[in-house]
C-alpha positions, -999 to +999 in steps of 0.1 A: +089-050+111+060-058+127+027-045+107+045-040+075+024-053+048+033-052+011+011-056-021+007-088-040+002-104-002-029-091+010-056-065-001-048-046+030-085-042+040-090-040+080-115-061+094-144-048+113-131-072+143-099-074+161-080-105+162-094-118+196-129-108+186-124-128+155-111-158+174-140-155+201-168-151+172-150-184+156-151-202+189-187-193+197-199-204+168-184-239+169-200-239+206-235-232+191-230-260+163-219-284+190-250-277+213-272-279+183-259-316+179-258-322+215-295-311+220-308-336+192-290-363+207-303-355+240-335-353+227-334-385+208-313-403+229-338-430+227-328-439+194-291-444+205-277-478+217-245-484+243-227-517+231-213-516+263-237-515+290-269-509+274-278-475+290-272-442+273-263-418+300-260-379+299-222-387+299-227-411+269-248-385+252-219-360+260-196-385+246-211-397+216-219-359+206-181-350+207-170-381+190-198-377+163-185-340+161-151-344+158-153-384+140-173-404+124-173-423+159-160-455+175-189-479+171-191-484+209-224-461+210-247-460+179-279-449+164-305-474+157-336-459+149-344-440+117-345-408+133-315-411+148-297-422+117-313-396+097-299-366+122-267-378+123-269-379+083-282-340+077-275-324+109-243-338+126-224-345+096-227-307+081-220-298+115-186-319+116-176-308+084-182-270+088-165-270+123-133-288+106-137-258+078-137-233+106-107-248+123-087-252+090-098-214+081-083-203+112-055-223+111-047-211+077-056-173+085-037-171+119-008-194+111+000-203+077-011-170+060+005-148+083+039-166+082+038-168+046+030-131+041+056-119+066+079-140+042+069-125+013+067-090+028+105-094+037+110-103+002+095-076-014+112-052+013+143-065+004+141-057-035+133-020-027+159+003-038+157+036-059+117+036-054+097+065-051+075+067-018+042+085-023+028+092+014-009+100+011-032+088-014-059+114-017-065+138-049-029+148-048-013+117-043-036+100-067-026+124-092+011+120-087+011+086-093-008+087-123+015+111-134+045+087-124+027+059-145+024+082-173+060+092-172+066+052-178+076+048-139+078+010-130+047+003-109+070-018-085+091+010-079+061+031-062+052+028-028+020+041-014+015+051+022-022+058+036-041+045+064-073+046+046-085+012+032-105+027+002-074+045-009-050+013-003-075-006-024-077+023-050-037+025-050-035-014-053-055-014-087-029+008-102-005-021-096+019+000-070+033-013-034+011-004-009+014+001+029-018+008+049-007+026+081+000+061+100+030+076+076+039+096+108+054+065+121+088+058+119+079+020+117+058+028+088+087+048+067+112+021+073+089-004+062+085+018+031+123+016+027+130+050+036+166+044+034+171+033-002+142+054-018+148+076-048+125+102-040+097+111-016+061+128-023+041+139+007+006+150-001-012+144+034-040+170+029-027+183+064+005+210+067+009+200+103+006+162+092+028+169+061+058+188+082+059+156+104+058+132+077+087+153+062+106+156+095+106+121+099+117+113+064+147+135+061+158+122+097+158+088+082+176+096+050+193+128+047+200+127+011+163+114-004+146+141-025+113+149-009+087+168-028+057+182-003+026+199-011+012+229+013-022+243+016-012+273+035+014+299+022+025+312+057+035+270+061+058+269+033+088+281+050+080+254+079+077+225+057+110+235+041+130+239+073+113+202+084+133+191+054+116+192+022+136+201-011+106+214-030+073+227-017+039+231-039+014+251-031-016+240-053-038+271-048-006+293-055+001+274-086-033+276-096-034+313-091-001+315-112-018+297-141-055+321-138-031+351-144-014+338-171-045+326-190-056+363-189-031+368-213-043+340-236-049+304-232-017+296-251+009+303-229-013+280-200-016+253-226+023+251-230+027+250-195+001+222-189+021+203-218+053+208-201+041+195-170+023+165-179+036+135-196+005+134-219+018+165-239+041+165-267+069+178-248+085+175-215+108+189-190+135+166-180+163+170-153+199+152-159+233+153-149+257+165-177+273+138-200+313+135-201+311+147-242+285+176-233+314+191-209+330+223-219+301+229-243+274+257-243+238+247-227+223+254-261+246+229-278+233+197-264+216+174-287+191+158-263+166+185-262+163+223-258+185+232-227+167+260-202+184+259-171+218+246-153+216+237-118+255+243-103+266+239-069+231+249-058+227+282-080+206+283-106+220+296-141+197+303-171+206+298-208+211+337-212+236+336-185+275+340-189+276+305-167+257+286-197+288+293-222+304+264-211+288+231-193+311+217-160+312+183-150+288+177-120+261+202-139+222+192-135+206+202-168+168+209-172+158+206-209+126+204-227+126+167-250+098+154-272+072+133-253+081+100-275+120+104-267+113+099-232+119+060-216+114+075-183+120+102-160+135+085-129 
């Protein structure tokens, strides 16, 4: 799609000049170099000889400048004095080479490179499936990506979308796929492969922007899991109505931890341990296996079962529904970090 950019293709840093401005600047530079050569030949036209009629006119100077800047000349007009030859050697020849460099660089930048990037972009886009899209690479988005990497998620399955060039550069250093564009545009979400994504994380820094991104993502993929951060408590319902499955308020969550910390540090330490892949234990969500159906939750062998999600209802380990696991149950369990292969 137009404007889609992925990593391993380009650094994705916006230039200070537009395409037309860049072409105009290059054209002006070429013209300035030609004028330097033309002025030198005109001022020292007495050092030139026309082998056709013996007279070097203004047209001859223009012609000689054009052919010597673009080629090595045809021999019909030649420099005959040492000064004219030195000027062609040390001024005109470097100008000719520099103009060719500008020409080849322009052709590469605007034709070859652009075509190759589109091909590679299409190849990468085609390979995106069951990936995780992170909209916004501010403090929250960066922390989410770091945690995913610590959870052994393949960087090639993480797509970061942000319109800030510096943030995109920082994300690219982590080895993830990046798109430098506005996440609120449907074309950007399509370029990120929203239709084939496993999960979406929205951390835009503004609740109104977050709601718009969530709304667009949900419209383009009704089944993808969407998690979003919110700053104001009163906006949590709005984000849920937009389509977010999980709404996280860092301020409220931080307040809960601070309140629990008043009771003692060990509870907060354990909560942090559970939430991070750096601790000794982590929480994991998975589907019940065939051999576990019919068994109680406390009989699972992979970890310590603490919750069941069944038909959109939550069942605690102490409730009657936990006495027999059913097909389609989603289990929440605590497992040892060293047994974790990947969360997703």
